[in-house]
N, C-alpha and C positions, 0 to 999 in steps of 0.2 A: 851941448851935453856935457864936453869935458869940463867946463866951470861948476856943474852940477855935482858929477862925482867926487871934482877934488874939496867941496865943499861939504857934501857928502863922510868923505875920507876923514877931513879933521874932525867934524864934529864927532865920529865915529871915536876917533884917538881921543878927543876928548875925554869923551863921555866914558870911555873904557878907563880912563887914567881916574877919573871922580869914583869909579864903581869900586876900582880897586885898593884906592886910600881908604884905609881904617884907622886913622890918625884919630885916637882919642876915644875909639871905642870901648876898650876897657875900660875906663873911664866912666863912661856913659852904666856899664855893667855895675860897676859899683856904688855909682850911687842909685841904680835901680833895685839893689840888694838891699841898701840902705834903707830906701824908701817902703820893702816890702816890712824889714824889720822893724820902722818905726809904725807902719801900720797895724801889726800883728800885736805888738806889744799894749800899743791904745786899744785894741778890742779888746785883748785878754784882761787890760786892767780895770776897762767899763767892764766885762762879766762876771770880773770877780769883787767888785767892788759892792760894802755891803747894806749898799742900797737893792740889790738886787735879791732874788732869793737863794740863785747860785751863792753868789758872793756870802749869804748869809749861813748859806749849808758848808759852805769849805770853811767858814771862819770857825763855825760851831766845831768841824771835824779836828780842823787842827788844835783847838782850844783843848778838846777831849783827850786828843794822844798827847799832848803836850801834860796835861792832869795825870796820865798813865805813866807817864814816864816819871813826872815830879811825885809822884806817891798818891795823888787826888788833893783836892784842898778841897 
């Protein structure tokens, strides 16, 4: 029983050390943020491309605004 208790104690201490080790966690957070940004940019670029109705409406609206600023053409 004593050997089992010693083994349990050693494993518990080692596991506790592994759980408390946060080395590299900040890097993983930054990689996660970068991945989210890349995905958002891809989704937005697909949504506003000229091949979709939303993209065509946005481009038409922006062209109308530019025409109003430039005096219309």
